[in-house]
C-alpha positions, 0 to 999 in steps of 0.5 A: 500500500502506498504511503503519503508523500513525505511532506506530511508533518509527522514523518520524513522519508529517507533513501538508505539505512545510514540516512535512516539512523543518522537523520535527527527527529525535529519539530513535529517530525517523530517518524522516519521511513526508509521507503522501499519497493522490495522484490521477492516472494515474502508470501512463500517465506510465510507459507513455510514458517510454522506458527507455534503460538499466536506470536512466534519468534523466527530466527535467522536459523529458521529462515536459513532452513527453508527450501525456497524458489528464486523469489523466495530466496530474494525475500529471505536475503532481504530479511536477513540483511535487515536483521544484520543492519540493525544488529550491527547498529546495536539494536536487538531486532526480532522477527515475528510471525504473527496471527494476532496480539492479545486483546485487552478487554478488562475495561470497557472504557479504555484499552491498553493493547497494541491495537489502541493508538499508543506510544512506546516508552523506554528507560533508555533513549532509543527508537522503535524500528519496524517493518512489515514484510507480509500482511497488514501494516501498522498506522501512525498518527500525527500528535495533533490528531490525537488526544491522550486518553487520561485527559478525556474527562469521562475516562479520567473520572472512571480511572480515578474511581478505579484508583484506590490510593491517595490522590497524590499517587494517581499519576503514578497509578496511571503510569504503572498501568500504562494508561498514560501511553494510550490515545484516541484519534480525533474525529477528523484524523488521518492515520498513515499506513506504514505499508509493506517493505518500508523500514520505519524508525519511530521516536519513543517516550523518554525524558531526553527525547527532543520530540513528542513520541510517535503515536502508532497502533497495530492493524487488525489482521486480514482474515486467514493471513499471518503478518511477518514483522520485524520490530525492535 
């Protein structure tokens, strides 16, 4: 699926991995996209992998054991190269074969699962990298098109009722239960689909981060189709 042109206010496109990791976030830009049109048969790769749970981690060794056609081999080499690039950079990428994530249905007024618009938080200043090779792809949302759930009055009142501690511990309660990481899109919002094959770098929530964290969500999976997702 095509992504919008790079003049959008929350992301910019780059043309190489080195540019992806060397370009600074700035202003309202908190996402960078190495926009790629990948050759190779990623569907063939997925068809030969074994899903053991709803989310199965696929290793480089797993990929190397597959008997693939020429186009499948091309896809495999692209994935292995992406893993090498990120590891050499110092990241810890994981390749997931994904049927679906676990849903959060504990509360009917707020969700804390990855299908909800959310930001990532890290104890160290780092970034989130992700690439969907097969299946539905994630969305990002410009920060000015979203509202933090805990700032919505009716949700905040219900969270206060849920909180059983002192008033001065309420904000800590929100953080410890990850309620503060989740957002609702505004009625006129325009989510940006990340597309297949593109390698993205997203800003996370950290005190030393110079921009707002990137708001994103996992997609609802297509019926009968697994996702193949690189993430770190």
